[in-house]
C-alpha positions as CSV (number, residue, x, y, z in Angstrom):
1,M,16.5,-35.6,-1.3
2,S,18.3,-32.4,-1.9
3,Y,18.2,-30.8,-5.6
4,I,19.0,-27.8,-7.7
5,A,16.3,-25.5,-8.3
6,I,16.2,-24.0,-12.0
7,I,14.0,-21.0,-12.0
8,D,11.6,-21.1,-14.9
9,I,10.0,-17.7,-16.2
10,G,8.6,-18.7,-19.6
11,I,11.3,-17.3,-21.4
12,N,14.1,-19.2,-20.5
13,N,16.6,-21.5,-22.6
14,L,16.4,-24.2,-19.8
15,K,17.6,-27.4,-21.8
16,S,20.8,-26.9,-21.7
17,I,21.9,-25.7,-17.8
18,L,19.4,-28.7,-17.0
19,G,21.5,-31.1,-19.1
20,A,24.8,-29.5,-17.5
21,V,23.7,-29.8,-13.9
22,N,22.4,-33.6,-14.8
23,Y,25.8,-34.2,-16.3
24,L,27.3,-33.1,-13.3
25,G,25.4,-36.0,-10.9
26,F,23.0,-33.5,-9.2
27,R,18.9,-33.5,-9.1
28,A,17.4,-30.8,-11.1
29,I,13.7,-29.6,-10.8
30,I,12.7,-26.7,-13.1
31,S,9.8,-24.4,-11.2
32,D,8.3,-21.4,-10.8
33,K,6.6,-22.6,-7.2
34,Q,7.8,-20.8,-4.3
35,N,7.9,-23.8,-1.7
36,I,10.4,-25.9,-4.4
37,I,12.5,-23.1,-4.9
38,M,13.0,-22.1,-1.5
39,K,13.5,-25.9,-0.2
40,S,16.1,-26.3,-2.9
41,S,20.2,-26.5,-2.2
42,A,21.0,-23.9,-4.9
43,L,19.1,-21.7,-7.1
44,I,20.0,-21.2,-11.0
45,I,18.3,-18.2,-12.5
46,P,19.0,-18.7,-16.6
47,G,17.7,-16.0,-19.0
48,V,17.4,-15.6,-22.8
49,G,15.1,-12.6,-23.7
50,S,14.6,-9.0,-23.1
51,F,15.0,-7.4,-19.6
52,P,11.6,-5.9,-19.6
53,A,9.8,-9.2,-20.4
54,G,11.9,-10.8,-17.8
55,M,11.3,-8.6,-15.0
56,K,7.4,-8.6,-16.0
57,K,7.7,-12.5,-15.7
58,L,9.5,-12.5,-12.5
59,K,7.0,-9.9,-10.9
60,T,3.9,-11.8,-12.1
61,K,4.7,-14.8,-10.9
62,G,5.8,-13.3,-7.6
63,L,9.5,-14.7,-8.5
64,D,11.5,-11.2,-7.8
65,K,10.3,-11.8,-3.9
66,V,11.4,-15.3,-4.2
67,I,14.4,-14.7,-5.2
68,K,15.3,-11.9,-2.7
69,K,14.1,-14.0,0.1
70,Y,16.6,-16.7,-1.0
71,H,19.6,-14.3,-1.7
72,K,19.0,-13.2,2.3
73,M,18.9,-17.2,3.0
74,Q,22.7,-17.2,2.1
75,K,22.5,-20.4,-0.2
76,P,24.2,-20.3,-3.3
77,I,22.6,-18.4,-6.4
78,L,23.8,-18.6,-10.0
79,A,22.6,-16.0,-12.4
80,I,23.0,-16.7,-16.2
81,C,23.0,-14.0,-19.0
82,L,19.4,-12.2,-18.8
83,G,19.3,-13.7,-15.1
84,F,22.6,-11.9,-14.3
85,Q,21.5,-8.7,-15.4
86,M,18.3,-8.5,-13.9
87,L,20.3,-8.7,-10.5
88,F,21.0,-5.0,-11.0
89,T,19.0,-1.9,-10.2
90,S,17.5,-1.0,-13.8
91,S,18.0,-1.4,-17.5
92,E,17.7,0.6,-20.4
93,E,16.9,-2.1,-22.8
94,F,14.0,-0.6,-24.8
95,K,12.8,1.3,-22.0
96,N,14.1,2.1,-18.5
97,T,13.0,-0.8,-16.3
98,K,13.7,-1.6,-12.6
99,G,15.7,-4.7,-12.0
100,L,15.6,-6.7,-8.6
101,N,18.1,-4.1,-7.1
102,I,20.1,-6.9,-5.4
103,L,23.4,-5.3,-6.8
104,T,23.8,-1.7,-7.5
105,G,24.6,-0.8,-11.2
106,K,22.8,-0.3,-14.5
107,I,22.2,-2.4,-17.9
108,K,23.7,-0.5,-20.8
109,S,23.6,-1.0,-24.6
110,L,27.2,-2.4,-25.7
111,K,27.0,0.4,-28.7
112,K,27.4,3.1,-25.9
113,L,30.9,2.1,-25.4
114,K,31.6,3.1,-29.1
115,T,33.9,0.3,-30.1
116,N,34.1,-0.9,-33.8
117,N,33.1,-4.4,-32.6
118,T,30.1,-5.9,-33.7
119,V,26.5,-6.1,-31.5
120,P,25.3,-8.2,-30.2
121,N,28.6,-10.0,-28.9
122,L,28.1,-13.0,-30.2
123,G,30.5,-16.1,-30.0
124,W,33.3,-17.2,-28.1
125,K,35.4,-14.8,-26.2
126,K,39.0,-15.2,-23.9
127,L,37.9,-14.6,-20.2
128,E,40.2,-12.8,-17.9
129,Y,39.6,-13.7,-14.6
130,I,41.1,-12.3,-11.2
131,K,42.9,-15.3,-10.1
132,K,42.5,-15.6,-6.5
133,K,41.5,-18.4,-4.1
134,S,37.9,-16.8,-3.2
135,N,36.7,-16.5,-6.7
136,Y,35.2,-19.8,-6.6
137,L,33.6,-20.0,-10.0
138,F,37.0,-20.3,-11.9
139,I,39.1,-22.4,-9.7
140,G,41.2,-25.0,-11.5
141,L,40.5,-23.3,-14.9
142,K,43.2,-22.4,-17.3
143,H,44.4,-18.9,-18.0
144,K,41.9,-16.9,-20.4
145,P,39.5,-19.7,-21.0
146,S,37.3,-19.4,-24.1
147,I,33.5,-18.8,-22.8
148,Y,30.6,-18.5,-25.0
149,F,28.6,-15.0,-25.0
150,I,25.7,-13.8,-26.6
151,H,24.5,-10.6,-25.3
152,S,23.6,-6.7,-26.4
153,Y,23.7,-5.1,-23.0
154,F,26.3,-5.1,-20.2
155,A,26.1,-4.4,-16.8
156,E,27.8,-0.9,-15.5
157,I,28.4,-1.7,-11.9
158,K,28.7,0.6,-9.0
159,N,31.0,-1.7,-6.9
160,K,34.2,-2.8,-8.9
161,K,35.3,-5.1,-5.9
162,L,32.3,-7.6,-6.9
163,V,33.9,-8.2,-10.4
164,T,35.7,-11.4,-10.8
165,S,36.0,-11.1,-14.8
166,T,36.1,-9.4,-17.6
167,I,36.6,-9.4,-21.4
168,N,38.2,-7.2,-23.9
169,F,35.5,-5.8,-26.3
170,G,36.9,-3.6,-28.8
171,G,39.5,-2.0,-26.4
172,K,37.3,-1.7,-23.4
173,K,37.0,-3.8,-20.3
174,V,33.4,-5.4,-19.8
175,T,32.0,-7.4,-17.1
176,S,31.5,-10.9,-17.5
177,S,30.9,-12.1,-13.9
178,I,30.5,-11.0,-10.4
179,Q,30.5,-12.8,-7.0
180,Y,28.7,-11.2,-3.6
181,K,28.5,-13.7,-1.0
182,N,26.3,-16.4,-2.0
183,L,25.7,-15.2,-5.2
184,F,27.5,-15.6,-8.6
185,G,26.4,-13.7,-11.4
186,V,27.9,-14.7,-15.0
187,Q,27.0,-12.8,-18.5
188,F,28.2,-15.5,-20.5
189,H,26.7,-19.4,-21.1
190,P,28.5,-21.8,-19.1
191,E,26.5,-24.4,-20.1
192,K,27.1,-23.6,-23.8
193,S,31.0,-23.4,-23.0
194,S,31.9,-26.8,-23.6
195,K,34.5,-28.6,-20.7
196,D,35.8,-25.2,-19.2
197,G,32.1,-24.0,-18.9
198,I,31.1,-27.5,-17.3
199,K,33.7,-26.9,-14.7
200,I,32.5,-23.1,-13.8
201,V,29.0,-24.9,-13.2
202,K,30.9,-27.7,-11.1
203,N,32.5,-25.0,-9.0
204,F,29.4,-23.5,-8.4
205,L,27.8,-26.2,-7.3
206,G,30.6,-27.2,-5.2
207,R,29.6,-24.2,-2.8
208,I,26.3,-26.1,-1.7
209,K,27.9,-27.7,1.2
210,K,30.1,-24.7,2.2
211,W,27.3,-21.8,2.7
């Protein structure tokens, strides 16, 4: 039987995303085992916590290599919040820490944008997504849906063509999602974003048969 693997690195808040996947009628397995992850139809990398702690957990369990291998297999991956940030080259959170380097870019503090907005960026924000058929996560969503965020760092991305949505943070555009082949990354929490968030998860799961 096919299933969705939700990667467990020991610092994740997994119940909400597990509930969202189950609600949509898919079987989900929370695991840190390579054989279970590699046999799944799609992979979700959630994350709550700091970048250094997240990367340490991935490397300790050998999951950094598993994620890269899975990505090369061209099966769908959804990376959420810290999971999204760990896709990049490095982060300056607490100290300079190397990431998975699947995407070129650096994770920086929102404070460096020097806006009047409070950090962390906490609560519901209007999402400005690029309207095109190949922007799969946002198919069927209303214009500027309200989505839930909680983060103090943002991704400074080298290849701007990968950006699929942004938010306005004190007059500055901050990347809120990317799409790269089979890889989807979101800075927000779709599993906590009501009907629009569930629609985003559903759109991701809809990619399973197409890859």
